C-alpha positions as CSV (number, residue, x, y, z in Angstrom):
1,M,25.7,-12.5,-19.2
2,T,23.8,-12.8,-15.9
3,T,20.5,-14.5,-15.5
4,E,19.9,-12.9,-12.2
5,K,16.5,-11.1,-12.1
6,L,16.7,-7.3,-11.5
7,K,14.6,-6.1,-8.5
8,P,12.3,-3.1,-8.8
9,G,13.1,-0.4,-6.3
10,V,16.6,-1.9,-5.7
11,D,18.2,-2.3,-9.2
12,Y,16.1,0.4,-10.7
13,I,13.4,2.8,-9.5
14,G,10.3,0.8,-8.7
15,V,6.9,2.1,-9.9
16,G,4.0,1.0,-7.9
17,A,0.3,1.3,-7.2
18,G,1.4,2.7,-3.9
19,G,-1.6,1.2,-2.2
20,A,-5.0,2.2,-1.2
21,I,-6.6,3.7,1.9
22,I,-9.4,1.1,2.0
23,I,-12.5,2.2,4.1
24,N,-15.2,-0.3,5.1
25,E,-18.9,0.3,6.0
26,K,-17.9,1.0,9.6
27,N,-15.6,3.8,8.5
28,Q,-12.5,1.8,9.4
29,I,-9.2,1.6,7.5
30,L,-7.5,-1.7,6.5
31,L,-3.8,-1.7,7.3
32,L,-1.1,-4.4,7.2
33,K,2.1,-4.6,9.2
34,R,5.1,-5.2,6.9
35,S,7.5,-7.9,8.1
36,K,9.9,-8.2,5.2
37,D,11.8,-5.2,4.0
38,T,10.5,-5.3,0.4
39,R,10.6,-1.6,0.2
40,V,11.4,0.8,3.1
41,E,8.5,0.2,5.6
42,A,9.6,-3.0,7.4
43,G,7.9,-3.2,10.8
44,M,5.5,-0.4,10.0
45,W,1.7,-0.4,9.5
46,S,0.9,0.6,5.9
47,R,-1.8,0.6,3.3
48,P,-1.7,-2.4,1.0
49,G,-0.4,-2.2,-2.6
50,G,2.6,-3.1,-4.7
51,A,4.4,-2.9,-8.0
52,I,2.8,-2.2,-11.4
53,E,3.6,-4.8,-14.0
54,Y,4.7,-3.7,-17.5
55,G,1.6,-2.8,-19.6
56,E,-0.7,-2.6,-16.5
57,M,-2.7,0.5,-15.6
58,A,-2.0,1.7,-12.0
59,E,-5.6,1.4,-10.9
60,D,-5.7,-2.2,-12.2
61,A,-2.5,-2.9,-10.4
62,V,-3.8,-1.7,-7.0
63,K,-6.9,-3.9,-7.3
64,R,-4.7,-6.9,-8.3
65,E,-2.2,-6.3,-5.5
66,I,-4.9,-6.0,-2.9
67,M,-6.5,-9.3,-4.0
68,E,-3.1,-11.0,-4.0
69,E,-2.1,-9.6,-0.6
70,I,-5.3,-9.7,1.4
71,G,-7.9,-11.5,-0.8
72,I,-10.5,-8.7,-1.0
73,D,-12.2,-6.8,-3.8
74,I,-12.2,-3.0,-3.7
75,E,-13.7,-0.2,-5.7
76,V,-11.3,2.7,-6.4
77,V,-13.0,5.9,-5.4
78,R,-10.3,8.3,-6.5
79,K,-6.6,8.9,-7.0
80,L,-5.4,10.2,-3.7
81,D,-1.7,11.1,-3.9
82,F,1.7,10.5,-5.4
83,Q,4.5,9.3,-3.2
84,E,8.3,9.0,-3.7
85,T,10.1,7.0,-1.1
86,I,13.9,6.6,-0.8
87,A,15.3,4.4,2.0
88,P,17.5,6.2,4.5
89,D,20.5,4.1,3.3
90,G,19.7,5.1,-0.3
91,K,19.4,1.5,-1.5
92,K,15.7,1.5,-2.3
93,H,13.7,3.9,-4.3
94,W,10.0,3.7,-5.2
95,I,7.5,6.0,-6.9
96,A,3.9,5.2,-6.4
97,V,0.3,6.4,-6.9
98,G,-2.0,6.1,-3.9
99,Y,-5.8,5.6,-4.0
100,L,-8.8,5.9,-1.8
101,A,-11.0,2.8,-2.1
102,K,-14.1,1.1,-0.7
103,H,-14.2,-2.5,0.5
104,I,-16.6,-4.3,-1.8
105,S,-16.4,-8.0,-0.8
106,G,-14.2,-10.6,0.8
107,E,-12.9,-11.2,4.3
108,P,-9.3,-9.9,4.6
109,K,-6.7,-12.6,5.2
110,N,-3.0,-12.6,5.2
111,M,-2.2,-14.1,1.8
112,E,1.5,-13.3,2.0
113,P,2.7,-14.2,5.5
114,D,6.3,-13.9,4.5
115,K,5.7,-10.2,3.9
116,H,3.1,-9.2,6.5
117,D,3.0,-10.0,10.2
118,E,-0.6,-8.8,10.7
119,I,-3.5,-7.2,9.0
120,G,-6.5,-5.5,10.6
121,W,-9.3,-2.9,10.4
122,F,-8.7,0.2,12.5
123,P,-11.0,3.1,13.4
124,L,-9.7,6.3,11.9
125,D,-9.5,7.9,15.4
126,N,-7.6,4.9,16.9
127,L,-4.8,4.0,14.5
128,P,-1.8,1.8,15.5
129,D,1.6,3.3,16.3
130,N,4.4,3.1,13.8
131,L,2.5,4.0,10.6
132,S,4.6,4.2,7.5
133,P,5.3,7.8,6.4
134,Y,3.4,7.5,3.2
135,T,0.4,6.1,5.0
136,V,0.5,9.1,7.4
137,S,0.7,11.6,4.6
138,S,-2.2,9.9,2.7
139,L,-4.3,10.0,5.9
140,E,-3.5,13.7,6.4
141,L,-4.5,14.4,2.8
142,L,-7.7,12.4,3.2
143,G,-8.4,14.5,6.3
144,E,-7.8,17.7,4.4
145,L,-10.1,16.5,1.6
146,N,-12.9,15.7,4.0
147,N,-12.6,19.1,5.6
148,D,-13.0,21.0,2.3
């Protein structure tokens, strides 16, 4: 019998609170640049988020993950999208729920420097290059919703 811990997204399909598009009072979005290939977006700018723990509601998970990753409180505005991501090599597979959220309190800081190279607020009309595909699709959906 093995005592090795199974890894979500690697040893089985990972289920996540796929993160939140967090908007502040200046209408900027908070993004982080992934440094460690914990999923499939290493080196890309993405929305913060992470795995849902057993027995945890997805909305609670996204709030917890954002507090753990960047040390801020958010208010979830609405469910935004559903994402399924499979790494090009087929070795990682995640299914996640994405949210739109407002920044409530706290100054963002990199609480997990082994996973993130940088964090920052960006104007929606001046985003960094190399956005993760799921962040791009969430932003496109947000734009569509705002145009309705």
